[in-house]
C-alpha positions in Angstrom: -16.5 40.2 6.4 -15.5 36.8 5.2 -17.6 33.8 4.3 -18.5 31.4 7.1 -17.6 28.3 5.0 -14.6 26.8 6.8 -12.9 25.3 3.7 -13.0 28.6 1.9 -11.6 30.3 5.0 -8.7 27.9 5.0 -7.9 28.7 1.4 -8.0 32.4 2.0 -5.8 32.1 5.1 -3.2 30.1 3.3 -3.2 32.2 0.2 -2.3 35.1 2.5 0.3 33.1 4.5 2.0 32.1 1.3 1.9 35.6 -0.1 -0.4 34.9 -3.0 -2.3 38.1 -3.7 -3.7 38.0 -7.3 -7.0 36.5 -8.2 -8.7 36.5 -11.6 -12.4 35.8 -11.0 -15.1 34.7 -13.3 -18.8 35.1 -12.3 -20.7 32.4 -10.6 -22.6 31.1 -7.5 -20.4 28.3 -6.1 -17.3 30.5 -6.1 -19.1 33.5 -4.4 -17.8 32.6 -0.9 -14.2 32.8 -2.0 -14.6 35.8 -4.4 -16.9 37.7 -2.1 -14.5 37.4 0.7 -11.4 38.3 -1.3 -12.9 41.4 -2.7 -13.3 42.8 0.8 -9.8 42.1 1.9 -7.2 44.7 0.8 -4.5 42.1 0.8 -5.9 40.7 -2.5 -6.0 42.2 -5.9 -9.0 40.8 -7.8 -9.6 41.1 -11.6 -12.9 40.2 -13.2 -12.9 38.3 -16.5 -16.2 36.7 -17.7 -14.8 34.2 -20.1 -12.9 31.4 -18.3 -10.8 30.7 -21.3 -9.7 34.3 -21.4 -9.3 34.4 -17.6 -6.8 31.5 -17.7 -4.6 33.3 -20.3 -4.9 36.6 -18.3 -3.4 34.6 -15.4 -0.7 33.4 -17.8 0.3 36.9 -18.6 0.2 38.0 -14.9 2.2 35.0 -13.7 4.8 35.4 -16.4 5.3 39.1 -15.9 5.3 39.1 -12.1 6.9 35.7 -11.5 4.3 35.2 -8.7 1.5 32.7 -8.4 -1.9 33.8 -9.7 -5.3 32.3 -8.8 -8.1 31.8 -11.3 -11.5 31.2 -9.7 -14.6 29.9 -11.4 -18.0 28.3 -10.6 -19.4 24.8 -11.4 -20.8 23.3 -14.6 -18.4 23.5 -17.6 -16.6 26.6 -16.4 -13.6 24.6 -15.2 -13.3 22.8 -18.5 -12.6 26.2 -20.1 -9.4 26.4 -18.1 -7.8 23.4 -19.9 -6.0 25.3 -22.6 -4.4 27.9 -20.4 -3.5 25.3 -17.7 -1.8 23.2 -20.4 0.1 26.3 -21.4 1.1 26.9 -17.8 2.2 23.3 -17.3 4.6 23.2 -20.2 6.0 26.7 -19.4 6.1 26.0 -15.6 4.0 29.0 -14.7 2.4 29.1 -11.2 -1.3 29.3 -12.0 -3.7 28.0 -9.4 -7.1 26.9 -10.7 -9.5 27.2 -7.9 -12.6 25.5 -9.3 -15.7 25.7 -7.0 -18.6 23.3 -7.1 -21.4 21.7 -5.0 -20.4 18.8 -2.8 -18.4 16.2 -4.7 -20.7 13.5 -3.3 -23.4 14.9 -5.7 -21.4 13.9 -8.7 -23.0 11.0 -10.7 -26.6 11.5 -9.4 -28.0 13.6 -12.2 -27.8 16.9 -10.3 -27.2 20.0 -12.3 -23.7 21.5 -12.4 -22.2 18.5 -10.6 -19.2 17.7 -12.9 -16.5 15.2 -11.9 -13.2 16.9 -11.2 -11.5 14.1 -9.4 -9.2 13.3 -12.3 -7.5 15.9 -14.5 -5.2 15.3 -17.5 -1.6 14.8 -16.4 -0.3 17.9 -18.2 -2.7 20.5 -16.8 -1.6 20.5 -13.2 1.4 19.3 -11.1 -1.1 18.3 -8.4 -4.9 18.3 -8.0 -6.6 18.2 -4.6 -10.2 17.8 -3.6 -11.1 19.8 -0.5 -13.7 18.3 1.8 -17.0 20.0 2.4 -16.9 21.6 5.8 -19.3 23.3 8.1 -18.6 25.7 11.0 -17.0 23.8 13.8 -15.6 21.0 11.6 -11.9 20.1 11.9 -9.9 21.8 9.2 -6.6 19.9 9.5 -7.0 17.7 6.4 -8.2 20.7 4.4 -5.2 22.8 5.4 -2.8 20.0 4.4 -4.3 19.7 1.0 -4.2 23.5 0.3 -0.6 23.7 1.5 0.3 20.9 -0.8 -1.2 22.6 -3.8 0.3 26.0 -3.1 3.7 24.7 -2.4 3.7 22.6 -5.6 3.6 25.8 -7.7 7.1 26.8 -6.5 8.7 23.3 -6.5 11.3 22.1 -8.9 10.8 25.1 -11.2 7.1 25.5 -10.5 4.0 25.1 -12.5 0.2 25.0 -12.2 -2.0 23.4 -9.5 -5.7 22.6 -9.2 -7.9 23.0 -6.1 -11.4 21.7 -6.1 -13.4 23.8 -3.6 -16.9 22.8 -2.6 -19.5 25.1 -1.2 -22.5 24.7 1.2 -24.3 27.6 -0.5 -24.6 29.3 2.9 -24.5 32.8 1.5 -23.4 34.1 4.9 -20.5 36.6 5.2 -20.2 37.2 9.0 -16.6 36.1 9.9 -14.3 39.0 10.7 -11.0 37.2 11.2 -9.4 34.4 9.1 -8.6 31.2 11.1 -5.1 30.4 12.3 -4.3 27.3 10.3 -1.0 25.4 9.9 1.3 26.9 7.3 3.8 24.5 5.7 7.1 25.5 4.0 9.4 23.5 1.8 13.1 24.2 1.3 15.5 22.9 -1.3 19.3 22.2 -1.1 19.9 25.6 -2.6 17.8 27.2 0.2 19.9 25.4 2.8 23.2 26.3 1.2 22.3 30.0 0.6 20.8 30.5 4.0 17.1 30.8 3.1 16.0 27.9 5.4 14.9 28.5 9.0 17.6 30.1 11.1 19.6 27.8 13.5 18.2 29.8 16.4 14.9 27.9 15.9 16.8 24.8 17.2 19.2 26.2 19.7 17.9 26.2 23.3 15.1 23.8 22.4 14.5 20.1 23.3 15.2 18.4 20.0 15.0 14.8 19.0 15.9 13.0 15.7 13.6 10.1 15.0 14.4 7.6 12.3 11.9 5.4 10.6 12.8 2.6 8.3 16.0 3.5 6.6 18.8 2.0 4.6 22.1 1.5 6.6 23.7 4.8 7.3 26.9 5.5 5.3 29.9 7.1 6.9 29.0 10.7 5.9 25.4 10.5 7.2 26.6 8.8 10.5 29.1 11.5 11.1 26.6 14.3 10.2 23.9 13.0 12.5 26.3 12.3 15.4 27.7 15.9 15.1 24.1 17.2 15.1 23.3 15.1 18.2 26.4 16.5 20.0 25.7 20.1 18.9 22.0 20.3 19.8 21.9 17.7 22.6 19.5 15.7 20.4 18.7 12.0 21.2 18.7 9.9 18.1 15.6 7.6 18.4 15.9 4.4 16.5 14.4 0.9 16.2 15.6 -2.3 14.4 14.6 -0.9 11.0 16.4 2.5 11.3 19.7 1.6 9.7 21.8 3.3 12.4 23.9 1.5 15.0 26.3 4.2 16.2 27.0 5.6 19.7 24.1 8.0 19.6 21.4 5.4 19.1 18.6 5.3 21.7 16.4 2.2 21.4 13.3 4.2 22.2 10.7 1.5 22.0 11.3 0.8 25.7 8.5 3.3 26.2 6.1 0.5 25.5 7.0 -1.0 28.9 7.5 2.1 31.0 4.6 4.1 29.4 6.5 7.4 29.5 8.8 9.4 31.7 8.9 13.0 32.8 11.1 15.4 30.8 11.3 13.4 27.6 8.9 15.5 25.4 10.7 17.4 22.7 9.8 20.8 21.3 11.2 20.0 17.8 11.1 16.6 16.1 13.6 16.1 13.2 12.0 13.3 11.2 14.0 11.1 8.7 13.3 7.7 7.2 10.0 6.1 6.2 7.3 4.1 8.0 8.2 3.0 11.6 6.9 0.0 13.4 7.8 1.5 16.7 4.3 2.2 17.8 5.1 3.4 21.4 7.7 6.0 20.3 5.6 7.2 17.4 2.6 7.5 19.7 4.6 9.4 22.3 5.9 11.9 19.7 2.4 12.4 18.4 1.3 13.7 21.8 4.4 15.9 22.2 2.9 19.1 20.7 6.2 19.6 19.0 7.0 21.2 15.7 8.1 18.6 13.1 10.9 19.2 10.5 10.8 16.5 7.8 14.0 15.8 5.9 13.7 13.7 2.7 14.9 13.9 -0.8 11.3 13.2 -2.1 10.2 16.5 -0.6 6.7 15.2 0.1 4.5 16.6 2.9 4.5 13.5 5.2 2.9 14.6 8.5 3.5 11.5 10.7 3.1 13.3 14.0 0.3 15.8 13.1 2.7 18.8 13.6 4.5 19.2 10.4 6.0 22.7 9.8 9.0 22.4 7.4 9.9 20.0 4.7 13.5 19.9 3.5 13.8 18.4 0.0 17.5 17.6 0.4 19.9 14.8 1.3 19.8 14.2 5.0 23.5 14.6 5.5 23.4 18.0 3.9 20.7 19.2 6.3 22.6 18.0 9.4 25.9 19.4 8.1 24.5 22.8 7.3 22.8 23.2 10.7 25.8 22.1 12.6 28.0 24.5 10.6 25.6 27.4 11.3 25.5 26.6 15.0 29.3 26.5 15.2 29.4 29.9 13.4 27.2 31.2 16.1 29.5 30.0 18.8 27.7 26.8 19.8 29.8 24.2 21.6 29.2 20.5 21.5 29.0 18.4 24.6 25.7 19.2 26.3 24.1 16.0 27.4 21.2 16.7 29.8 18.5 15.8 27.3 20.3 12.9 25.7 21.2 11.5 29.1 17.7 11.7 30.3 16.5 9.7 27.4 19.3 7.1 27.6 18.9 6.7 31.4 15.2 6.1 31.2 15.4 3.6 28.3 18.4 1.8 29.8 16.6 1.3 33.1 14.1 -1.2 31.6 14.4 -4.6 33.1 13.2 -8.1 32.2 11.9 -10.4 34.9 13.9 -13.6 35.4 11.1 -16.1 35.1 9.2 -15.2 32.0 7.0 -17.9 30.4 8.1 -19.1 26.9 6.8 -16.2 24.8 7.9 -13.7 22.2 9.3 -11.2 24.9 11.3 -14.1 26.5 12.7 -15.2 23.2 13.7 -11.7 22.2 15.3 -11.0 25.6 17.4 -14.2 25.5 18.3 -14.3 21.8 19.0 -10.6 21.0 22.3 -10.7 22.8 23.3 -14.1 21.4 23.1 -13.2 17.7 26.7 -13.5 16.2 28.5 -10.3 15.2 28.1 -9.4 11.5 24.9 -11.4 11.0 21.6 -10.1 9.6 18.2 -10.1 11.3 14.8 -9.9 9.6 11.8 -9.5 11.9 8.2 -10.1 10.9 5.5 -7.7 11.8 3.9 -7.2 14.3 4.6 -9.1 17.5 8.2 -10.0 16.6 9.1 -6.5 15.8 7.4 -5.0 18.8 9.2 -7.2 21.3 12.6 -7.1 19.6 12.4 -3.4 19.5 12.8 -3.4 23.3 16.3 -5.1 23.0 19.5 -4.0 21.4 21.6 -6.2 19.1 25.3 -5.9 18.3 26.0 -2.8 16.3 27.5 -4.9 13.5 24.1 -6.6 12.8 22.0 -5.4 9.9 18.3 -5.6 10.8 15.1 -5.0 8.9 11.3 -5.6 8.8 8.7 -5.2 6.0 7.1 -2.1 7.5 6.5 -0.4 4.2 3.2 -2.1 3.4 3.1 -3.5 7.0 1.4 -6.8 6.1 2.2 -10.4 7.0 3.3 -11.1 3.4 6.8 -12.2 2.5 8.9 -12.4 5.6 10.4 -15.8 4.7 11.0 -14.7 1.1 12.6 -11.4 2.3 14.9 -13.4 4.6 15.8 -15.6 1.6 16.6 -12.5 -0.4 18.8 -11.1 2.4 20.6 -14.4 2.6 21.4 -14.3 -1.1 22.7 -10.7 -0.8 24.9 -11.8 2.2 26.0 -15.3 1.3 28.8 -15.3 3.8 26.7 -14.1 6.8 24.3 -15.8 9.0 20.8 -14.4 8.3 18.3 -14.8 11.1 14.5 -14.5 10.8 12.0 -14.2 13.7 8.5 -14.9 12.4 5.1 -15.8 13.9 3.1 -18.7 12.6 0.5 -16.9 10.6 3.1 -14.9 8.7 5.4 -18.0 8.3 2.8 -20.3 6.8 1.5 -17.5 4.6 5.0 -17.5 3.0 6.1 -21.0 3.6 6.6 -21.9 0.0 9.8 -19.9 0.0 11.4 -22.8 1.9 11.2 -24.9 -1.3 13.3 -22.4 -3.3 16.5 -24.1 -4.6 18.5 -21.1 -3.6 17.9 -21.5 0.2 21.4 -21.7 1.7 23.0 -22.9 4.9 23.2 -19.3 6.1 19.4 -19.1 6.7 18.3 -19.5 10.3 14.5 -19.2 11.0 13.0 -19.0 14.4 9.2 -19.7 14.1 7.1 -18.7 17.1 4.1 -21.0 16.7 1.2 -20.3 19.0 -1.4 -21.6 16.5 -3.0 -18.2 15.9 -2.3 -14.5 15.7 -1.3 -13.8 19.3 -1.4 -10.1 18.5 -5.2 -10.3 18.6 -5.6 -12.3 21.7 -3.7 -10.0 24.1 -5.8 -8.8 27.1 -5.8 -5.2 25.9 -6.5 -5.8 22.2 -9.8 -4.4 21.1 -10.8 -7.8 19.6 -10.2 -9.6 23.0 -12.0 -6.8 24.9 -15.0 -7.0 22.5 -15.3 -10.7 21.8 -13.6 -12.4 24.7 -12.6 -16.0 23.8 -14.5 -15.8 20.6 -11.7 -13.7 19.2 -9.7 -16.8 18.4 -12.0 -18.3 15.8 -11.8 -15.7 13.1 -10.1 -12.5 14.2 -7.0 -14.4 15.4 -7.5 -17.3 13.0 -6.6 -20.2 15.3 -5.8 -23.8 14.6 -5.0 -23.7 10.9 -1.5 -24.9 10.3 0.0 -27.4 12.9 3.7 -27.8 12.8 6.3 -26.9 10.1 8.5 -29.9 10.9 7.6 -32.1 8.0 7.7 -29.4 5.3 11.0 -28.0 6.7 12.7 -31.4 6.8 11.5 -32.3 3.4 13.1 -29.2 2.0 16.4 -30.0 3.6 16.3 -27.8 6.6 17.7 -28.9 9.9 14.8 -28.8 12.4 14.9 -27.8 16.0 12.0 -27.5 18.4 11.1 -26.3 21.9 8.0 -26.1 24.1 9.5 -25.0 27.4 12.0 -22.4 28.5 14.5 -25.1 29.3 14.2 -26.7 25.9 14.5 -23.3 24.2 17.7 -22.5 26.0 19.1 -26.0 25.3 18.7 -25.4 21.5 20.1 -21.9 21.5 23.8 -22.9 21.1 22.9 -24.9 18.0 20.7 -22.2 16.5 23.4 -19.5 16.8 26.3 -21.8 16.0 29.0 -20.3 13.6 28.3 -20.4 9.9 29.2 -23.6 8.1 28.9 -23.3 4.3 28.6 -27.1 4.1 25.7 -27.3 6.6 22.0 -27.1 6.2 19.7 -24.1 6.7 17.9 -24.2 10.1 14.3 -23.9 11.2 13.8 -23.6 15.0 10.1 -24.0 15.8 9.2 -22.7 19.3 5.7 -23.6 20.5 4.1 -21.0 22.8 0.5 -20.5 24.0 -1.6 -17.3 23.7 -1.9 -17.2 27.5 1.8 -17.4 28.0 2.3 -14.7 25.3 0.0 -12.3 27.1 1.5 -13.2 30.5 5.0 -12.6 29.3 4.1 -9.2 27.8 2.2 -8.2 31.0 5.1 -9.3 33.2 7.6 -7.0 31.5 5.2 -4.1 31.7 4.4 -4.7 35.3 8.1 -5.1 36.2 8.8 -1.6 34.8 5.8 0.3 35.9 7.1 3.7 37.1 10.6 2.9 35.9 10.8 6.1 33.9 10.0 8.4 36.8 12.4 6.5 39.1 15.2 6.7 36.6 14.6 10.4 36.0 14.7 11.1 39.8 17.8 9.0 40.2 19.8 10.8 37.6 18.6 14.2 38.8 19.6 13.5 42.4 23.2 12.8 41.7 23.7 16.0 39.6 25.6 19.0 41.2 23.4 22.1 41.9 24.6 23.9 38.8 23.7 21.0 36.5 20.3 20.6 38.2 19.5 24.1 37.1 20.6 23.4 33.5 18.6 20.1 33.5 15.5 21.8 34.7 15.7 24.3 31.8 16.4 21.5 29.3 13.3 19.6 30.6 11.1 22.7 30.4 10.8 23.1 34.2 13.1 26.0 34.6 
């Protein structure tokens, strides 16, 4: 029988899942749950060594001779300190020794309790990674615990391997009444060599599944990556879900954020998510994929376990193009033929069916809907978080336009300065920025920089507060009502940017009505004139109009996804309907 302590059960289950059999145990109380469980399981081979210094070196000999990871297990007090010498040896020889140091709850550290020694920081050359497992009790969620254990175990085999440290707390339950180890998520990491030599998951794991490729913030795709991802989309009928930070503007792009207006649509949920890129500001699509119950394959050269959707299964520590090329090649070897479009067409039809009402009030969604299609070819676009990015993600721009947003740290810092940097990198292109008033005034000093050039065009949406926080469904508005404006939304701080902009040599445009906005658009998007002045276009909106504009777009598209799905299904021939049902998981 196994211990009833959930964190110890997670460790045992994942040791078995990763094929780690050997444990060198030293005596103690806090490690009794893990040792007492392992000694009853025939999967494990347990050796007893009283002296922890000696135990560490016994593990060195075992790991070197076998080439397999070895666990060393000790109790609290100074026992873990005695592992230092052997772990240092393992570090410099890249030997996979896993120090599993048990203790009472880490919250007891620093309160004069016996045997409560701080293990939160270890020397840099005793472990490749050190994780602190949470104290759990029966019934607690084990997700975070499993992530941490997977990370530590995988690190012992990564980039030549080496030692890892797991700090395991105990509740001192002393109960061994669990007869089956829990089913916990097992993560695997694969290298470029694994991909090339065929040790990565078989292509059959993708064929016949509903697959999507989702791209977070990403540098512009080069020709190789574009060709590879497009071939993958064709081969596996995989929609390529992007937003304005994704760096891809090719024919397979699906501006998926339209889900914010239609809510969802039947038949869009994938079974496998291929995840590339970094942080995404496309909240609707990310939320939709979080609820998809799909397996996630993460491809990134950093090889880190980044579980954006709570369903991570594989990590590929490899260039993205290599991953896509290898899986397409394998599928072709198996006789796969490109051209299936049922799943891609379903996504594109639903997203393209979103409409914008004709009479929107002057607001961020109205500005995005009318300006997105007017931006000149070859220009650059920088969007501030959060309202600007959210609304612009619902509209496509010309494929030649480079677009970005500071979604890494995801704060209001620096949008004007970032636009300035972009304009310096692209001196012969028009560089547009769409920025709300809080973010603009936070970074307004960038207008005074002597490098500001005539290719800068700033659209300032000024509603005198953070409109994000005053929308009717925001938790601040729901909880505080009109009181949300004073502090949460920070109203009435800055006034107009007119005087500052003009004093800095910017041409100033302004609008307070839809008609005034449209009248100024021709000037704002006029062709680049190197002898001209940079432009600031200040558009004054109100919080009520912002909320009304957002709600109008949502209401106009309520049920659109289902309608579009039915429409495309009805025009299919009978044979295609059968294929579509299977692709949608209904056949």
